N, C-alpha and C positions, 0 to 999 in steps of 0.2 A: 725558146721553149725547146728542150732536149731530152728523149726518154727510147733509150736504146731497148728494146725487146726482140727474141729471137725465140719464136716458141713454133707450136704444130695448132691444127684447126681442132681437131677431135682428140678428147682424152677418154678413157674407160672410166666409170666412175668408180669399180674397184681394185687402182691401179693404187700404190703403194709411194709417195713421193716423200722426196729429200729436198731438202736446202743446203747448198755449200755456198757460204758467206765469207767475203773479205771487203771491208772499207764498204762502198757502193756496190760491189761485185755480187749480183745474186746468181746462183745456177739449181735451179729447179729440174730435178729427174727425177722418173721412173723406170729409166733404163739402168745399164752399164755404171756399176760404179765406178769404175777404174777410168773409163769415159766422164765421166760429170766430172772427175777430181783434178782429170787434167783438163778439163775445160777451165775450172777454174784458176788452174796455176798456169796457164799462159794468159788467161785476162789477166792475173794478180803480177805477171813478170812483167807483162805490157806496161800495165800502171805505174808499176815500179820502174823500170828502165826510162818509160816516158817521163815520166815524173823525176826521176834524177837530174835528168838532162835538163827540163825546165826549172831547178832549185825547191824542187817540191816534192818528194818520193811517196807522200802519202796525198795522192791524190784522193777531191771528193767530186762529186758530182750532186747535181740539184735534182735529180732524181735518180731512183735505183735504176743499174744497169742491168738487166733481167737477161738470161737465158734458159733456154729449156732444151735438156737434152732428153730426148724421148726412146722408148724400147727401141731396139734394134739398129743403132747409132755406134759405129765402129770408130768414132773418131770426133774430136771436137769440132759443133757444127761453126765454126768460126769464119767467116769468107772472109778477102780481102773490102770488102764494100762494108762491113760490119765495122772492121777494125779503121777505116776511113772516119766512117760517124762517129767511132768513138773516140778518135782523134783531135777530132775536131770539137765535140764536146769536153773534154777534159781541158782544152785550150780554152772553152769560153768559159768555164766554170771555176778556171784556177789561175791562169797565168795574166799576167798585164798585157796590155796593148803592142804587139811586133808588126813591124812590117809585112804588110798581106804574102810579100814573098816569103819572107823566114817560116811565115806560118804555115800558108801551103805546101811549102816545100818538107818541113817537117811532119804534115801529115798522111804524106802521099812515102816519104821514108819509113814511119813507122807502119804503114800498112803494112809492111815488107817486114816484118820481124818473124824470125822462126824460133821455136821454141820447142828444146828437149830436157826437159826434167829443169834442171839448172844452167845448162847452158842455152845463151840466148845467142843470137846471131842479128846481124842489122845490114842491109845493103843489098840484097837482092835487087835483080832488076824489077820495077813496077811495069804495068802493060805500058804500050808504045804511047799511048795518048800521053801518057802521066810523066814522060820522060822527057820535063823541058826543064829552062832552066833554072827555075826556084828550085826545083827536086836535086839537080844535078849540083845546085852551090851547097845545099846542105850535106849531099852527100858526099861530097869531098872536103867540108867540115867534119865530118864524122867518121871517115875511114882513112884519109890522107894523113900519115905521118907529121906532116909539117902541120898541121892543125886539130887534129885527133885528140881528145881530151880537154880542147881549149873553146868547143861550141858552147858548153853550159855558161862560160863566162862573160861570152857573146849574148848570150840568151836573157842573162841575168840581168847585165848593162841598160840591154833594150827595152825590158819588161821597167824599170825604173824611171822609163823616159829619157835614156841618156842617149844625145846624139850619135846618129851613125859612127862619123869622125872617134871622137874618143871611146865610143863604144866597141869599134873592131884595134884600135890601137890598144885599149886596156888588153883584149883578148888573143890577136898575135902579133902587136907589134907592127901593124902594117894600115894602111889607108885603104878605106873601100875600094878604090879604084885599083889599088895593087891587088886586091883579093881578088877580084872582079877581071885582071889581066891574067893571074895567075887560074880562075874559073875557066878561062877561052881555051887555054891549052890543054886544064882537063879535057873540058867535054870533047874538043880535038883528039885528043889520045884515044878515048874510049874504052879506057879501061878502069870499069866500077867493080871495085871490089868490096869486099865484105868485113864489119869487126865485130869480132865478141865483146858484149857487155857484160859488164859486171851482173850478176843475177840475183835476185833475192832467193836468201838461204833457206830452201824448201825442201821438205822432203814429203812427194805425192801423195806416200802411202802413209807414212805418219803425223803429218801436221794438218793434212788436211780431212775434215770430218763433216757428215752430214747431220741435219736435225730434221727430226719428221717434220712436214707440211701439211699442213690441212689440203692441198691440192696444189694445182698449177698456177704459174704467178698470179696474185690480185691484180683486181681494176684498179685504174687510177684516182682513188677516191677525188682527189683535190683536181684536176682536170673536169673530171665530170663536175665539179661544184662552179668551176671557173665558166664551163660552157653555160651554165644555167644561169649565170650573172650574180652568182653568190659570195662575191671576192672573201670576205670578212671568213667564209668555212674553208674556201679553197687555201688561204694563207695559214689557219690553223692546221688545215689535214698537212700540207708543205710547209714549214715555215721556213726553208732555204730559197723557196719561189719568190722573184721579185716583183711579176707582172702582177700577180692579185693585187699586191699593198701600192702598186703603182697606180693602178686603176681605181681604188681607193683613195688615192689623195686626188685624182682627178675630179671627185667626186664631193669632195670634202669642201664645205663652205667654210670653215672655221681656218683663218690664214695659217695661225701657227700650228695647229693639227697638221694641217695641208703640209706645210714644210717639211714637219717632223716625220710624215709619211713619203714624201719624197727623197728625204734623207735616206731613211731606212732602204727604199727600193733601191736607190742607188749603191747604197753601201752593202749590197746583196749582190746585185750584178755591177761591180764598176768598170766593165768595158762596156754599158751602153750607153753610150753618148746620148743618147735623148732622153733617157731618166735626170744628168746633170744637166743636160740644156733645161729641161722644165724646171729644174730646180733654180737655175740660177737665173733664170727670167722673172718666176715666181719672185725668189729674193729682190731681185732687181728693182721691181714695182712697186716693192714696199721700203725703198732706200735701204736695204740693208746689202750696202756695196763691197763692204769686206768678207759679208758670206757669199755675195754673188761674184765676185773676183775669183774666190776659190776655187766655187762651182764650175765656173768658165775654164780654170785651169784645167779641173780634172775632164773636164769636157774633151780638152784638143787632147788632153791624154789618149782617150778613150775614142780619137776620132779616127775612122777606119782608113781614109786616105788623104792625099794633099787638099782637094776641095773643100771638104767637111772641115779638115784643121783650120784652112784660111778663115771658113764662116768663122769659127769658135774665134780665131786671134783678132779679127774685126770687131767680135763684140766687146771683147774684154776692152780694144782700145776705145770702142764707144761707152764702155760702161764706164772706164777711167775719167774721161770727159764731163758724166753725166755726176760722175762723183764729186768733182772739183765745181762744177756750176753748183749744185745742194752744197755743197762745204761754203761756197761765198754765200749764198743766199741764205744760208743760216747764221753765219756769221753777223752779216747787215740786219738780219731780223732780231738778233741776239743784241745789238749794237744800240738799235733803235728802240726795243725794251727797253735798256738800261738807260739810255738820256729820256725816255719819257719818266720812269720813275724817278731820276733824279729832277727830272722837271717839276714834278710833284710833292717831291720832299722839299726843294725850293722853295714853292709858292707858298706849301704850307707855311714853313720859317717866316716867311716877310707878311703872310697873314698874322701869324703869333707875334711877331716882331711890331707890327703897326699898331697892334690892340694893345700892344704894353705901353707905346708909346702914345695912344689915345686915352689910354686911362690916366698917365701921367699926366698928360697937359690937360686933362678935363676942370675948369673951373667949379669952384666949391658953391652950392646952392645956397642962396640966404639962410643963414640960420643955422644951415649944417655945423654938426661939430666937427673940429676938424681934427682928424686920428693920426697917429705915426706912422709917417712912410714907409719905416722900416722897424718891425718888430723882432726881427731872427736877430742872428750873433752878428755883430758890427765885423766888417770886414777887418782884416788886421793889416794890409798894405793898401799903399795906393800909388799911382803912377800918373803923372802927367806929361803932356806932351800935344802931339796933333795926328789924329785919328786919321791914318794913310789907307786903309782896306778896310772891309766887312765882306767875309767869306759866308754864304749861306752855304752850311753842311747836311746834312740827311739827319741829323737833330739837331736844333739849336744855329747859334753861327759862331765866328773866329772874328774876333776883330785887331788889328794890329796898331800899334801904336808906337810912334818916334819919339824917344825922348829929347829932354833938350840938349842931350849930352851924345845924341848921335844914335843911341841903340834902338834897333827894334826890340817890341815887348809883344808878343801875343797872346791873348788872353782867350779862353773859350765862353760863351752865353749857353748854357747847356737848358733852361727853361726860358724863353724869350717873356712869359707871363708873368713871372718874377722878379724879373730887369725892374730897377729903378732907375727912370731918366728925369731929368731934373735941368734945371738953367733957360736962360736966355734963348730966341732963333729958334733954327730949325732943328727939331728932336729925334727926326727921322732917322733910321739906319738903311740906308740901299745898299742891294749888296756891288759888290764890286769896290774898283778904287774910285777913293771921296776925290774929288775935285771942285774947288782946291782942298786939301787937308783942311780939319777942323783942329781946332782947340779940343783939348778934353781931358778930362780927371778921371780916374775912373776910381773904385775904392775896389779890391779883390780880397779873394785868399789866395795863398799861395798852393799851388795841388800841380807842381810839373806831371806834364800828359805827356810822353812821347809818341804816342797813337796821334795824337793832333797836333802836336809839336806847340803846345803851349806852356806858358806859366804858374798859370793859376786859372780862378774862377773869378769872371766880374760878376760883381753883385749891384753896385750901384754907379750911373754913370753921370756925370754933370758936364754940358757946356757952359762955360763961363759965358 
């Protein structure tokens, strides 16, 4: 969480306050109007030039960045420490993850920004303890004629997750090792110049205006709600703040809602690897493997160092194996269910066929009136030959008859209950190949069916 505020401890209740605002920048003043305007101009030029370098000129912030200009102040109350904090805030709230050395170097470099109206200069020496290699690298890439104007290309590539080798090549047509070698010579030479940056065209006198304010900077309602444990109100008070949403997700028992909240928190703070990790683990635990893979990849991009990046990489590898195991188990389960259904349908078909056979072979009771064995439309075709195979299907059966001229004809039995089977010998129709093939005569209705690969529908079966 970042909340930048420069203010005084005591204010006179009768003071007249004005608010000067640009984006997330807010300058509250009960003092000199000129100083207040210069303060906002300095901050806005910082925001513009820093954002231009990052590829996002209109930098935003999760919390308002508030500065107070009190009576008696003769110049903007902006310190280097404040600019260091502001630089970290703008990177955290706007930029994609970059190597730590690059980010730290940028923060220190821009803490030296100097503004005089629309004249912006960068590159003055920071305190001795901050003149490290990370600062020197970014300083060289900004002020040295060999690299100046190209740093933003490098930063844009790095923020998109491009590896160092192609990122440096795209920006400078050099490998990282070559840039580091140039940096060694740059540091050894000890000549650290400055660079003039393109400023935002602002007229301090005409373009910056204050509006009446009820008083000095107000309290932070979102933070107060958060400290009280009311995460819903905290999120409503500041919809840009991810942490209340993340805390709501951790307490949410409904899994789909929990995942939605985690997604929202991660989207609000995409540099927060912890949010992505929790989302990935939650998705993984509920077998949402494609979604979990994307979240692990986002966690990888948000990692702050190689150690954390390795952990996320290993988690993705483990996820791939889980996904494969789950897919194989699902494949087996589905195959078993399909086989069980086929077995059930086959058994039911056999029951129906045997019932028809039993009905056809049942002897008449003495004195029973002989009924006509067929009262429907007479079959219009007949085939004789040997019964080679009976296929039990999901609905009915299919018989294969080899005719005397060696042709194979397949006929469908759609309703075993209505088939008429007569003749001597064994009248059963067992599924599978008939061993040995039996002589058979079948009356049928010619109805070619490509789906079942049959030539007609059997109605009368006779075993001679």
